[in-house]
DRENKOLTOR-599633 format. One line per 3 residues: number of its first residue (from 1); for each residue x, y, z of N, C-alpha, C, O. Coordinates in pm, whole numbers, plus 50000, padded with zeros to 5 digits. Example, Ala and Ser with C-alpha at 12.3 -4.5 7.8 and 13.67 -1.06 7.14 Angstrom:
2
1) 51319 49431 50780 51230 49550 50780 51320 49670 50780 51424 49668 50846; 51285 49775 50708 51367 49894 50714 51290 50003 50787 51341 50114 50804 .
END
This chain:
245
1) 49632 44641 47417 49528 44687 47511 49566 44825 47565 49679 44846 47609; 49470 44918 47563 49499 45055 47607 49516 45060 47758 49436 45004 47834; 49621 45128 47801 49649 45138 47944 49569 45252 48005 49567 45362 47951 .
4) 49503 45225 48117 49423 45324 48186 49497 45371 48311 49537 45290 48395; 49515 45501 48322 49582 45560 48438 49476 45604 48538 49386 45679 48502; 49485 45559 48660 49384 45588 48761 49385 45736 48799 49490 45800 48793 .
7) 49268 45791 48840 49262 45930 48884 49353 45957 49003 49407 46067 49017; 49371 45854 49089 49457 45873 49206 49600 45898 49162 49672 45978 49222; 49642 45826 49056 49778 45845 49006 49795 45986 48950 49896 46052 48975 .
10) 49694 46032 48872 49700 46168 48817 49707 46270 48929 49783 46367 48921; 49628 46250 49035 49627 46343 49148 49762 46345 49217 49810 46450 49259; 49824 46228 49230 49955 46220 49294 50060 46294 49213 50143 46366 49269 .
13) 50056 46276 49080 50152 46345 48993 50133 46495 48999 50230 46570 49008; 50005 46541 48993 49976 46685 48998 50022 46746 49130 50080 46854 49133; 49996 46673 49239 50037 46724 49370 50188 46735 49379 50241 46831 49436 .
16) 50258 46636 49324 50404 46640 49327 50458 46756 49247 50555 46820 49288; 50395 46786 49130 50440 46898 49047 50419 47031 49118 50506 47118 49116; 50302 47047 49181 50274 47171 49253 50368 47188 49370 50421 47297 49393 .
19) 50389 47079 49447 50478 47085 49560 50620 47116 49517 50691 47191 49583; 50661 47057 49405 50795 47082 49356 50813 47225 49312 50919 47285 49334; 50709 47283 49248 50717 47422 49202 50726 47518 49318 50806 47611 49317 .
22) 50641 47495 49421 50643 47586 49536 50770 47570 49619 50821 47668 49673; 50821 47446 49628 50946 47423 49700 51062 47490 49629 51150 47548 49693; 51062 47481 49494 51167 47547 49415 51161 47697 49433 51265 47764 49442 .
25) 51038 47752 49438 51022 47896 49457 51079 47938 49592 51145 48041 49602; 51052 47857 49694 51103 47891 49828 51254 47881 49834 51317 47960 49904; 51314 47783 49761 51458 47765 49766 51533 47870 49686 51641 47913 49724 .
28) 51472 47913 49572 51540 48009 49485 51546 48148 49547 51643 48221 49527; 51443 48185 49622 51437 48320 49678 51524 48328 49803 51502 48256 49900; 51622 48415 49800 51711 48433 49914 51652 48537 50009 51590 48633 49962 .
31) 51668 48522 50140 51618 48622 50235 51677 48759 50206 51796 48772 50178; 51593 48861 50212 51639 48997 50184 51559 49096 50267 51440 49077 50292; 51626 49202 50311 51562 49308 50389 51590 49442 50324 51703 49471 50287 .
34) 51487 49525 50311 51502 49657 50251 51445 49763 50344 51351 49737 50420; 51502 49883 50338 51454 49996 50416 51452 50120 50329 51546 50146 50254; 51344 50197 50340 51331 50323 50267 51278 50429 50362 51179 50408 50432 .
37) 51345 50544 50366 51301 50656 50448 51280 50780 50362 51361 50808 50274; 51172 50854 50387 51140 50976 50312 51131 51094 50407 51080 51082 50518; 51181 51209 50361 51174 51331 50443 51159 51452 50353 51235 51472 50258 .
40) 51058 51533 50383 51037 51658 50311 51001 51770 50407 50928 51747 50504; 51051 51892 50382 51024 52004 50472 51021 52134 50393 51108 52157 50308; 50921 52218 50420 50909 52349 50356 50876 52452 50464 50787 52429 50547 .
43) 50947 52564 50464 50918 52674 50556 50926 52804 50479 51030 52836 50420; 50817 52879 50480 50813 53008 50409 50764 53115 50505 50665 53095 50576; 50833 53230 50508 50792 53343 50592 50794 53471 50508 50848 53474 50398 .
46) 50734 53576 50563 50726 53701 50489 50583 53722 50445 50492 53725 50529; 50561 53737 50315 50425 53752 50265 50344 53624 50284 50221 53629 50293; 50412 53510 50290 50348 53380 50313 50407 53317 50438 50529 53307 50450 .
49) 50323 53275 50528 50368 53209 50650 50320 53064 50643 50204 53034 50674; 50410 52974 50603 50372 52836 50576 50481 52741 50623 50600 52764 50598; 50441 52633 50689 50535 52529 50730 50472 52393 50702 50358 52367 50743 .
52) 50544 52306 50634 50496 52170 50610 50609 52072 50637 50726 52100 50610; 50572 51957 50689 50667 51851 50717 50605 51718 50678 50491 51689 50714; 50679 51638 50604 50635 51502 50571 50750 51406 50598 50865 51433 50563 .
55) 50718 51294 50661 50818 51194 50693 50755 51056 50682 50638 51038 50712; 50834 50960 50639 50782 50824 50626 50894 50723 50620 51009 50756 50593; 50858 50599 50647 50954 50489 50637 50881 50362 50599 50764 50342 50633 .
58) 50953 50275 50526 50901 50144 50487 51011 50040 50511 51127 50061 50476; 50971 49929 50571 51063 49820 50597 51003 49692 50542 50888 49660 50570; 51081 49620 50463 51034 49495 50405 51134 49383 50424 51255 49405 50421 .
61) 51082 49263 50443 51168 49145 50457 51104 49028 50383 50988 48994 50409; 51177 48968 50292 51129 48852 50218 51212 48730 50253 51334 48738 50266; 51144 48618 50268 51212 48493 50300 51129 48378 50245 51017 48352 50290 .
64) 51185 48308 50145 51109 48202 50081 50988 48258 50011 50999 48351 49931; 50872 48203 50041 50747 48250 49979 50679 48361 50060 50570 48405 50024; 50742 48406 50168 50682 48506 50256 50743 48644 50232 50862 48658 50206 .
67) 50658 48744 50240 50701 48883 50234 50633 48959 50348 50510 48963 50356; 50714 49018 50436 50662 49095 50549 50697 49242 50527 50809 49275 50490; 50600 49330 50552 50626 49472 50534 50554 49555 50639 50448 49517 50689 .
70) 50613 49669 50670 50548 49767 50759 50582 49907 50712 50684 49928 50645; 50497 50003 50747 50522 50141 50706 50469 50236 50812 50385 50199 50895; 50520 50359 50810 50470 50467 50894 50488 50597 50817 50588 50615 50748 .
73) 50392 50688 50829 50403 50816 50759 50336 50926 50842 50242 50901 50918; 50387 51048 50826 50336 51161 50902 50341 51285 50815 50443 51314 50752; 50231 51358 50811 50223 51485 50738 50169 51591 50833 50064 51573 50894 .
76) 50242 51702 50844 50201 51811 50934 50213 51944 50859 50308 51965 50783; 50118 52032 50882 50123 52162 50816 50069 52273 50904 49976 52253 50982; 50128 52392 50890 50079 52512 50957 50066 52624 50854 50153 52642 50769 .
79) 49958 52699 50863 49937 52816 50779 49909 52934 50870 49813 52933 50946; 49994 53037 50861 49984 53153 50950 49984 53110 51097 49906 53158 51178; 50076 53016 51127 50097 52965 51263 49977 52890 51320 49967 52872 51441 .
82) 49886 52848 51234 49770 52770 51276 49775 52634 51207 49793 52625 51086; 49759 52530 51285 49766 52394 51232 49661 52375 51123 49543 52403 51143; 49705 52326 51007 49614 52305 50894 49619 52164 50839 49539 52130 50752 .
85) 49711 52081 50887 49719 51942 50845 49788 51861 50952 49886 51905 51012; 49736 51741 50976 49798 51653 51075 49749 51511 51048 49643 51470 51095; 49827 51437 50972 49791 51302 50930 49898 51204 50975 50016 51221 50941 .
88) 49858 51103 51049 49949 50999 51096 49895 50864 51054 49778 50833 51078; 49980 50781 50991 49940 50647 50946 50052 50548 50974 50170 50581 50962; 50014 50428 51009 50110 50319 51010 50035 50187 50992 49915 50178 51019 .
91) 50108 50085 50946 50043 49958 50920 50143 49848 50889 50264 49872 50884; 50092 49729 50869 50175 49612 50839 50097 49520 50747 49974 49518 50746; 50172 49442 50668 50110 49350 50572 50202 49230 50550 50324 49243 50550 .
94) 50139 49112 50532 50212 48990 50503 50158 48929 50374 50037 48914 50358; 50248 48894 50282 50212 48827 50158 50270 48686 50157 50382 48664 50203; 50194 48591 50104 50241 48453 50089 50222 48412 49943 50110 48409 49893 .
97) 50332 48380 49875 50328 48342 49734 50300 48193 49721 50387 48110 49747; 50177 48160 49682 50142 48020 49661 50214 47965 49538 50259 47851 49536; 50223 48051 49435 50299 48022 49315 50380 48147 49280 50374 48246 49352 .
100) 50454 48141 49170 50539 48253 49134 50459 48382 49112 50509 48491 49139; 50335 48371 49062 50256 48490 49029 50128 48503 49110 50055 48601 49093; 50099 48409 49196 49971 48411 49268 49994 48383 49416 50077 48301 49453 .
103) 49916 48453 49500 49930 48431 49643 49823 48503 49722 49723 48550 49666; 49843 48510 49852 49746 48569 49943 49814 48675 50030 49935 48674 50049; 49733 48767 50083 49785 48873 50169 49688 48901 50282 49569 48871 50273 .
106) 49741 48959 50389 49660 49003 50503 49735 49114 50575 49858 49114 50578; 49661 49208 50631 49728 49318 50699 49630 49410 50769 49510 49384 50773; 49683 49517 50824 49601 49615 50895 49671 49750 50893 49794 49757 50891 .
109) 49593 49857 50895 49646 49992 50903 49569 50071 51009 49452 50043 51036; 49636 50167 51068 49573 50260 51161 49610 50400 51118 49724 50425 51078; 49515 50492 51126 49545 50631 51092 49460 50728 51170 49351 50694 51217 .
112) 49513 50850 51183 49442 50959 51249 49449 51080 51157 49557 51120 51112; 49333 51140 51131 49328 51258 51045 49207 51341 51085 49099 51330 51027; 49225 51424 51186 49113 51504 51237 49062 51603 51132 48945 51641 51135 .
115) 49148 51644 51040 49104 51738 50937 49018 51670 50831 48958 51737 50748; 49013 51536 50833 48921 51462 50746 48802 51409 50823 48714 51344 50767; 48799 51439 50956 48680 51407 51033 48689 51289 51127 48589 51254 51189 .
118) 48805 51224 51140 48812 51109 51230 48939 51111 51315 49046 51152 51271; 48921 51065 51439 49033 51054 51532 49107 50922 51516 49226 50913 51546; 49036 50821 51469 49097 50689 51455 49024 50610 51346 48901 50608 51341 .
121) 49102 50546 51260 49045 50455 51160 49134 50332 51152 49253 50342 51123; 49076 50216 51177 49147 50088 51168 49089 50010 51051 48968 49987 51046; 49175 49970 50959 49135 49886 50845 49206 49752 50856 49329 49746 50860 .
124) 49129 49644 50862 49184 49509 50861 49143 49444 50729 49025 49443 50696; 49238 49389 50655 49207 49342 50520 49280 49211 50489 49382 49178 50551; 49225 49138 50392 49285 49013 50347 49232 48983 50208 49124 49028 50170 .
127) 49308 48906 50131 49264 48872 49997 49371 48797 49919 49462 48739 49977; 49358 48800 49787 49450 48730 49698 49509 48829 49599 49445 48927 49563; 49633 48803 49555 49697 48888 49455 49744 48805 49335 49769 48685 49346 .
130) 49755 48873 49222 49802 48811 49099 49900 48905 49031 49866 49020 49003; 50020 48858 49004 50121 48937 48935 50097 48926 48785 50144 48832 48720; 50023 49022 48731 49983 49016 48590 50099 49041 48496 50105 48983 48388 .
133) 50193 49127 48537 50310 49159 48454 50435 49145 48539 50447 49205 48645; 50528 49064 48491 50658 49051 48556 50763 49062 48448 50788 48967 48374; 50826 49179 48438 50924 49207 48333 51036 49290 48392 51020 49350 48498 .
136) 51152 49295 48324 51265 49372 48377 51233 49519 48405 51283 49575 48502; 51150 49582 48321 51121 49724 48337 50983 49752 48393 50960 49858 48451; 50890 49659 48376 50752 49683 48418 50700 49568 48503 50730 49451 48479 .
139) 50620 49604 48604 50553 49504 48687 50415 49557 48724 50397 49676 48748; 50319 49465 48728 50182 49501 48764 50124 49390 48849 50121 49274 48807; 50077 49426 48968 50013 49331 49058 49871 49377 49086 49848 49494 49118 .
142) 49775 49286 49072 49634 49313 49098 49590 49232 49219 49637 49120 49241; 49499 49289 49299 49453 49218 49418 49305 49241 49442 49249 49343 49401; 49243 49144 49509 49101 49153 49545 49081 49083 49678 49145 48983 49708 .
145) 48990 49139 49759 48965 49078 49889 48859 49154 49965 48772 49218 49906; 48867 49146 50097 48770 49212 50182 48839 49298 50287 48958 49282 50313; 48761 49388 50348 48818 49481 50446 48714 49513 50552 48595 49525 50522 .
148) 48758 49526 50675 48672 49566 50786 48726 49697 50843 48842 49705 50883; 48640 49799 50846 48679 49932 50893 48611 49965 51025 48490 49945 51041; 48690 50015 51118 48639 50061 51247 48686 50205 51266 48805 50230 51285 .
151) 48592 50299 51260 48627 50441 51257 48558 50518 51370 48438 50503 51393; 48638 50601 51439 48587 50688 51544 48598 50832 51496 48708 50882 51474; 48485 50900 51478 48483 51034 51421 48501 51142 51527 48483 51117 51646 .
154) 48536 51263 51483 48561 51373 51575 48433 51421 51643 48440 51486 51748; 48317 51390 51584 48189 51430 51646 48134 51322 51739 48016 51323 51772; 48221 51228 51780 48187 51121 51875 48100 51010 51814 48058 50920 51886 .
157) 48072 51015 51684 48004 50905 51618 48106 50801 51574 48226 50828 51574; 48058 50684 51535 48148 50578 51489 48090 50511 51366 47970 50522 51339; 48174 50443 51292 48133 50374 51171 48211 50243 51161 48331 50244 51134 .
160) 48143 50133 51184 48204 50001 51172 48137 49928 51056 48017 49898 51063; 48211 49899 50951 48147 49843 50833 48243 49754 50754 48363 49779 50752; 48189 49649 50688 48270 49566 50599 48271 49624 50458 48175 49690 50416 .
163) 48378 49600 50386 48391 49650 50249 48461 49545 50164 48528 49456 50216; 48444 49556 50034 48527 49480 49940 48653 49564 49914 48657 49683 49946; 48753 49501 49857 48878 49572 49832 48938 49526 49699 48956 49406 49676 .
166) 48969 49623 49612 49034 49595 49484 49153 49690 49471 49137 49811 49488; 49269 49638 49441 49388 49722 49436 49481 49688 49323 49469 49583 49259; 49575 49779 49299 49678 49756 49198 49808 49821 49242 49810 49915 49322 .
169) 49917 49767 49189 50052 49820 49214 50129 49809 49083 50168 49699 49043; 50151 49924 49017 50223 49926 48890 50355 50001 48908 50360 50105 48973; 50461 49946 48849 50593 50010 48860 50666 49999 48727 50673 49892 48667 .
172) 50721 50112 48684 50804 50116 48563 50942 50166 48602 50957 50275 48657; 51043 50086 48574 51181 50121 48609 51251 50182 48489 51263 50119 48384; 51298 50307 48504 51378 50371 48400 51521 50318 48405 51583 50291 48302 .
175) 51572 50304 48528 51702 50243 48554 51684 50156 48679 51572 50135 48723; 51793 50105 48736 51783 50024 48857 51732 50104 48976 51672 50048 49067; 51756 50235 48976 51719 50318 49092 51620 50430 49059 51572 50496 49151 .
178) 51589 50453 48933 51492 50555 48894 51365 50485 48846 51371 50396 48761; 51249 50528 48900 51127 50457 48863 51003 50545 48883 51006 50647 48951; 50895 50501 48820 50761 50557 48836 50674 50448 48897 50680 50333 48856 .
181) 50592 50486 48997 50507 50386 49062 50368 50442 49086 50352 50559 49123; 50267 50358 49065 50128 50394 49089 50063 50288 49178 50060 50169 49144; 50013 50331 49293 49939 50244 49386 49795 50291 49389 49768 50411 49394 .
184) 49701 50197 49387 49561 50235 49390 49476 50133 49463 49508 50014 49464; 49367 50179 49524 49274 50090 49592 49133 50146 49580 49110 50265 49602; 49039 50058 49546 48896 50093 49541 48827 50009 49648 48835 49886 49645 .
187) 48757 50076 49743 48702 50009 49860 48553 50041 49871 48516 50138 49938; 48466 49962 49807 48322 49987 49817 48264 49933 49947 48293 49820 49987; 48184 50014 50013 48123 49978 50141 48009 49879 50118 47919 49905 50037 .
190) 48012 49767 50188 47909 49664 50172 47791 49686 50265 47690 49616 50255; 47801 49783 50356 47694 49811 50451 47609 49928 50406 47487 49926 50419; 47674 50032 50353 47603 50153 50310 47604 50161 50158 47710 50172 50098 .
193) 47490 50154 50098 47478 50155 49952 47531 50285 49894 47496 50394 49940; 47616 50274 49792 47670 50392 49724 47791 50454 49790 47850 50547 49735; 47831 50405 49906 47948 50459 49975 48073 50382 49934 48071 50259 49924 .
196) 48180 50453 49909 48306 50389 49871 48422 50485 49896 48403 50606 49911; 48543 50428 49900 48665 50506 49912 48759 50471 49797 48761 50357 49751; 48835 50569 49753 48938 50548 49651 49067 50612 49700 49069 50731 49732 .
199) 49173 50535 49705 49304 50584 49745 49402 50563 49631 49402 50458 49568; 49485 50662 49604 49589 50647 49502 49714 50722 49545 49708 50824 49613; 49828 50668 49504 49957 50732 49530 50043 50720 49405 50072 50610 49358 .
202) 50084 50834 49351 50169 50838 49233 50306 50890 49275 50316 50996 49336; 50411 50815 49242 50546 50851 49285 50643 50849 49167 50632 50767 49077; 50737 50943 49172 50846 50949 49075 50976 50966 49153 50990 51061 49229 .
205) 51070 50873 49134 51195 50873 49210 51313 50885 49114 51324 50808 49019; 51401 50983 49140 51521 51005 49059 51643 50999 49150 51649 51075 49247; 51740 50911 49124 51853 50893 49215 51953 51008 49212 51977 51068 49107 .
208) 52011 51036 49328 52121 51130 49339 52253 51056 49363 52360 51103 49327; 52241 50938 49426 52356 50852 49450 52304 50710 49466 52187 50683 49437; 52388 50619 49510 52347 50479 49522 52235 50459 49624 52154 50368 49609 .
211) 52230 50544 49728 52132 50525 49834 52041 50646 49856 51949 50638 49937; 52064 50756 49787 51987 50878 49807 51920 50919 49676 51982 50914 49570; 51793 50959 49685 51718 50998 49566 51623 51112 49600 51591 51136 49716 .
214) 51579 51181 49495 51472 51279 49509 51340 51210 49477 51331 51133 49381; 51237 51238 49559 51108 51173 49540 50997 51277 49530 50988 51368 49613; 50913 51263 49428 50793 51344 49411 50674 51251 49427 50664 51149 49359 .
217) 50582 51286 49517 50469 51198 49546 50339 51279 49548 50334 51390 49601; 50234 51222 49488 50102 51286 49486 49999 51183 49533 49976 51082 49467; 49936 51212 49647 49840 51120 49707 49700 51180 49698 49680 51298 49729 .
220) 49604 51099 49656 49463 51139 49653 49384 51039 49735 49393 50918 49713; 49306 51089 49830 49222 51003 49916 49079 51056 49908 49050 51167 49954; 48990 50975 49850 48852 51016 49827 48757 50928 49908 48769 50806 49907 .
223) 48663 50993 49977 48560 50923 50054 48425 50979 50012 48396 51096 50037; 48343 50896 49949 48213 50944 49898 48114 50973 50011 48015 51042 49989; 48141 50920 50130 48049 50939 50242 48128 50981 50367 48137 50903 50462 .
226) 48185 51103 50368 48268 51147 50481 48182 51184 50601 48060 51198 50589; 48244 51199 50719 48169 51250 50835 48106 51385 50803 48155 51459 50718; 47997 51416 50872 47922 51539 50845 48012 51662 50853 48098 51672 50941 .
229) 47991 51756 50761 48059 51886 50748 48201 51875 50693 48269 51977 50683; 48249 51756 50656 48384 51740 50602 48377 51710 50453 48279 51653 50404; 48483 51748 50382 48489 51728 50238 48519 51585 50200 48555 51502 50284 .
232) 48503 51556 50072 48520 51419 50024 48664 51386 49985 48701 51269 49984; 48747 51488 49952 48876 51460 49890 48991 51529 49962 48984 51648 49994; 49097 51453 49986 49223 51507 50036 49330 51483 49930 49339 51373 49875 .
235) 49410 51585 49901 49520 51574 49806 49649 51619 49875 49653 51725 49938; 49752 51538 49863 49879 51568 49929 49992 51557 49827 50018 51449 49774; 50057 51667 49800 50172 51669 49709 50297 51694 49792 50307 51795 49862 .
238) 50393 51602 49787 50515 51616 49865 50637 51595 49777 50636 51514 49684; 50742 51668 49808 50872 51647 49744 50975 51640 49855 50964 51709 49956; 51075 51556 49835 51177 51545 49938 51283 51445 49901 51299 51407 49785 .
241) 51357 51403 50002 51470 51312 49985 51429 51172 50031 51362 51155 50132; 51472 51074 49953 51449 50934 49988 51581 50864 50011 51674 50877 49931; 51590 50788 50120 51709 50710 50152 51672 50562 50150 51578 50521 50217 .
244) 51747 50482 50074 51714 50341 50059 51836 50253 50086 51949 50286 50049; 51809 50139 50151 51913 50039 50175 51854 49900 50157 51924 49800 50173 .
END
């Protein structure tokens, strides 16, 4: 006589397997904290009067299936002793790995960039991520979710709108400390038809020692619907020293 296994039994077995996998993931991952600081400075006088300063830091802590991160960055520039750039950003994000390659994230960022038309922009976002590639030299993480933007413009107008969010994080390691990284995000506005933002950051890091490296970074920030009289695209190229622990 053929033995019939009840659906409840199958559900119990499946639940035990999932719980065991996630518990194993939490036990295998040891708590770790990382810190990275970036600093770049250029000063030119004579025929060209130019000063630029870029500074940033990132702090991350992983424990079990949780990953906590925060960052801050600042870019300042003067041309002929007149301020020509002033960008301040900081934010935080939390990731929870439901499985080895899949999980959820939530976070928020705040920034000020009067030269792009706004005194304050707050982005609150959440969604799911999938680690599409996990290899010794290459990794690729894809994410999708939603975002709420609250923006105060320099002309005293405001823009509060929901958006979708699609992002990627690709990294290729040449060695343990030398790597290429590409970060990208596509943020279509769900309130204003045809409006969207695209952010990308391309980085190349070459080590000088165990904790010090040279970093080349190129950031592109595009807004298809900027505040009135402001351009759509900001490009920031920075070179400097990176310190990691």
